[in-house]
N, C-alpha and C positions, 0 to 999 in steps of 0.2 A: 504494500500500500504506500509506504513512504517513497519508494522509487517512482511510483506513478505520479504522486504529487510533485516530487522533485522534477521529474521529466516535464510535467505540465508547466511548471515555472520556467524551466529552461526554454521550452518552445515559445513562451511568451516574453522572452528576454528579461525575466525577473530574476534577481539574485536571491537565492534562498540560503539561509544560514542554518546548517544542520549541526546538531550538537550530540556528541557521543564520546564516551571514553573507551568503548569496546572496539578493538581492531576490526572485527567482522562487520560491525555496523558501519564503521567508517568506510570500509570497502564497498558495502552496499550503497552508501550515500553517493559514492563516486561512480558507480556502475549504472549510469543512466543514459549512456551514449550509444548503446548497442540495440536500441529499439526506439520506435516512434509511436506516438498515439494516433489513432485514426481520427478522422473528422467527427465521427459519431461519439467517440470517447471524449474528445475535447468539448463537444457540445453538452454532453451530460455533466461533465465536471464544471463547466461554466455555469450551469444552473445552480450549483451549490455555492458559487462565489458570492459572498456578501459585498456590499459596496462601501463598507466601513470597517475599521478596525474595532474589535470588541473592547479594547482597553483605551486606546488613544487614537483619535482621528488625525491622520497625518496629511489630510487633503488640503488644508489651508495654510497660508503663510502665517497667520496669527497663531495657529496651533503649533507650527514649527518653531516660532519664536519662543513660545511658552516652554516647549520641550527643551530647547537650547538653554533657556534661563534656568530650568530645573537642574540641568547638568552643572551649571556654573554656581548654583546656590542662590541665585537672585530670584526675585518675583517680578512678573510682568502683569 
């Protein structure tokens, strides 16, 4: 499942950050270039895609400024 999601991101030119400490999972995370998703698969996955981040919405400049300020310890 994780490989399908990672491949879907790759095909959309989105950088996904995978986290694992297990060598076999790290290898799986990188093994997404020997297959492609069909148009039907991509259409089904796209139906699941929300238009917002569940925790922080990164879509607006104001929100990005707030996030940057949090990292710096300031308030906006």
